[in-house]
C-alpha positions as CSV (number, residue, x, y, z in Angstrom):
1,M,15.1,-18.4,2.6
2,E,15.1,-19.1,-1.0
3,R,16.3,-17.0,-4.0
4,I,13.4,-16.1,-6.1
5,Y,13.4,-14.2,-9.4
6,I,10.4,-11.9,-10.3
7,G,9.7,-10.8,-13.9
8,M,8.3,-7.3,-14.0
9,G,6.6,-5.5,-16.8
10,S,4.4,-2.7,-17.7
11,N,3.2,-0.9,-20.8
12,L,0.7,1.6,-19.3
13,A,0.7,4.6,-17.1
14,D,4.4,5.6,-17.1
15,P,5.9,2.1,-17.3
16,A,9.3,2.8,-15.7
17,E,7.7,4.6,-12.8
18,Q,5.3,1.6,-12.4
19,L,8.5,-0.7,-12.1
20,R,10.2,1.6,-9.7
21,N,7.0,1.6,-7.5
22,A,6.8,-2.3,-7.8
23,V,10.4,-2.5,-6.6
24,A,9.6,-0.4,-3.6
25,A,6.7,-2.6,-2.8
26,L,8.7,-5.8,-3.2
27,A,11.2,-4.4,-0.6
28,Q,8.4,-4.1,1.8
29,L,7.2,-7.7,1.6
30,P,7.2,-9.6,4.9
31,Q,9.8,-12.4,5.4
32,T,11.5,-11.0,2.2
33,E,14.7,-9.1,1.3
34,L,15.1,-7.4,-2.0
35,V,18.6,-8.6,-3.2
36,G,18.8,-6.8,-6.6
37,V,17.0,-5.4,-9.6
38,S,18.2,-5.6,-13.2
39,G,18.4,-2.7,-15.6
40,F,15.2,-1.8,-17.4
41,Y,14.6,-3.0,-21.0
42,Q,12.1,-2.0,-23.6
43,S,10.5,-4.6,-25.9
44,D,7.7,-4.8,-28.3
45,S,4.4,-6.3,-27.1
46,L,3.9,-10.0,-28.0
47,L,0.5,-9.0,-29.4
48,P,0.3,-6.3,-32.2
49,G,-1.3,-2.9,-31.5
50,Q,-0.2,-2.5,-27.8
51,P,2.3,0.0,-26.6
52,R,6.0,-1.2,-26.0
53,Y,6.7,-2.9,-22.6
54,T,9.3,-1.9,-20.0
55,N,10.6,-5.0,-18.3
56,A,13.1,-5.9,-15.5
57,V,13.8,-8.8,-13.1
58,A,14.0,-8.5,-9.3
59,A,15.8,-11.0,-7.0
60,L,14.4,-11.7,-3.7
61,D,15.3,-13.9,-0.8
62,S,12.2,-15.0,0.9
63,S,10.7,-17.6,3.2
64,L,7.1,-17.0,2.0
65,A,5.4,-20.0,0.5
66,P,4.9,-19.8,-3.3
67,L,1.2,-19.1,-3.2
68,N,1.5,-16.6,-0.5
69,L,4.2,-14.8,-2.5
70,L,1.8,-14.9,-5.5
71,D,-0.9,-13.4,-3.5
72,A,1.4,-10.6,-2.4
73,L,2.5,-10.0,-5.9
74,Q,-1.1,-9.8,-7.1
75,A,-1.9,-7.3,-4.3
76,I,0.9,-5.2,-5.5
77,E,-0.4,-5.3,-9.2
78,N,-3.8,-4.4,-8.1
79,G,-2.6,-1.5,-5.9
80,Q,-0.9,-0.2,-9.0
81,G,-4.1,-0.3,-11.0
82,R,-3.8,-3.6,-12.7
83,E,-7.2,-4.6,-14.4
84,R,-7.4,-8.2,-15.8
85,L,-9.8,-7.4,-18.7
86,E,-8.2,-9.6,-21.4
87,R,-5.5,-12.3,-21.5
88,W,-2.1,-10.8,-22.4
89,G,-3.8,-7.2,-22.6
90,P,-2.0,-4.0,-21.8
91,R,-1.3,-3.6,-18.1
92,T,0.0,-1.1,-15.6
93,L,2.0,-3.9,-13.9
94,D,2.7,-7.6,-14.4
95,L,4.7,-9.4,-11.7
96,D,5.6,-13.0,-12.4
97,I,7.5,-15.6,-10.4
98,V,10.0,-16.8,-12.8
99,L,12.1,-19.0,-10.7
100,F,11.5,-20.1,-7.1
101,G,14.8,-21.6,-5.8
102,D,15.2,-24.9,-7.4
103,R,11.5,-25.8,-7.1
104,L,9.3,-27.1,-9.9
105,I,5.8,-25.9,-9.1
106,D,2.9,-27.0,-11.0
107,E,-0.4,-25.7,-9.3
108,P,-3.4,-24.4,-11.1
109,R,-2.5,-20.8,-10.2
110,L,1.2,-21.1,-10.5
111,K,3.6,-22.6,-12.8
112,V,7.3,-22.3,-12.0
113,P,9.7,-22.1,-13.9
114,H,7.6,-19.6,-15.6
115,Y,6.3,-21.0,-18.9
116,H,7.9,-19.8,-22.0
117,L,10.8,-18.5,-20.1
118,Q,13.2,-19.9,-22.6
119,E,11.5,-17.8,-25.4
120,R,11.4,-14.5,-23.5
121,A,14.4,-12.4,-24.1
122,F,12.8,-9.6,-22.1
123,V,13.0,-12.0,-19.1
124,L,16.2,-13.8,-19.8
125,Y,18.6,-10.9,-20.3
126,P,17.5,-9.0,-17.2
127,L,17.7,-12.3,-15.3
128,A,21.3,-12.8,-16.5
129,E,22.2,-9.5,-14.8
130,L,21.2,-11.0,-11.5
131,A,21.7,-14.8,-11.6
132,P,24.9,-16.7,-11.8
133,A,25.8,-17.7,-15.4
134,D,25.8,-21.4,-14.2
135,L,22.4,-21.2,-12.9
136,R,20.8,-24.5,-13.7
137,L,17.0,-25.0,-14.0
138,V,15.2,-28.1,-12.7
139,D,15.2,-29.6,-16.1
140,G,19.0,-29.2,-16.4
141,R,19.3,-26.4,-18.7
142,T,21.6,-23.6,-17.8
143,L,20.9,-20.0,-18.1
144,T,23.8,-19.8,-20.5
145,E,22.2,-22.3,-22.8
146,L,18.9,-20.5,-22.6
147,L,20.6,-17.1,-23.5
148,A,22.4,-18.7,-26.5
149,A,19.3,-20.0,-27.9
150,C,17.3,-16.6,-27.4
151,P,19.1,-13.8,-29.1
152,F,18.9,-10.2,-27.8
153,V,16.6,-9.2,-30.6
154,G,13.9,-6.5,-30.3
155,L,15.2,-5.4,-26.8
156,E,16.6,-2.0,-25.8
157,R,18.3,-1.6,-22.5
158,L,17.3,1.7,-21.2
159,S,19.5,4.3,-19.4
160,P,19.9,3.6,-15.7
161,N,17.1,4.8,-13.7
């Protein structure tokens, strides 16, 4: 079993409910245990003109292979109405593998650690609720260093669900 962190986001069709449904689906994955879920955060879209996003991070312990997990996550997205019409477009659900144990994965379909992780406050702050402060990425950077370089700006932590 490896500890895996999944970034979750939604900005369509009742985003908080989309995330709650995704958490329930993650808990049902084979060879996987849902270990924890961060609080929910709202943030502006990276692209102008889109609704605000609701984001969270889930921690899983799983023995699934990375691409098998990716396929399962995409099936959850599709089951919740995800349509891939435009890159970075609005979405009912986005599930991203942020960290997969201490692995560096560079496949055409999957890059881990997730690209731009260090610039995404809406991933880093929820991740910090679940991961140890001394978590070290494969490139040597710690979660504490990433947080210090990425201020809590534009985020709003929502009331507990």
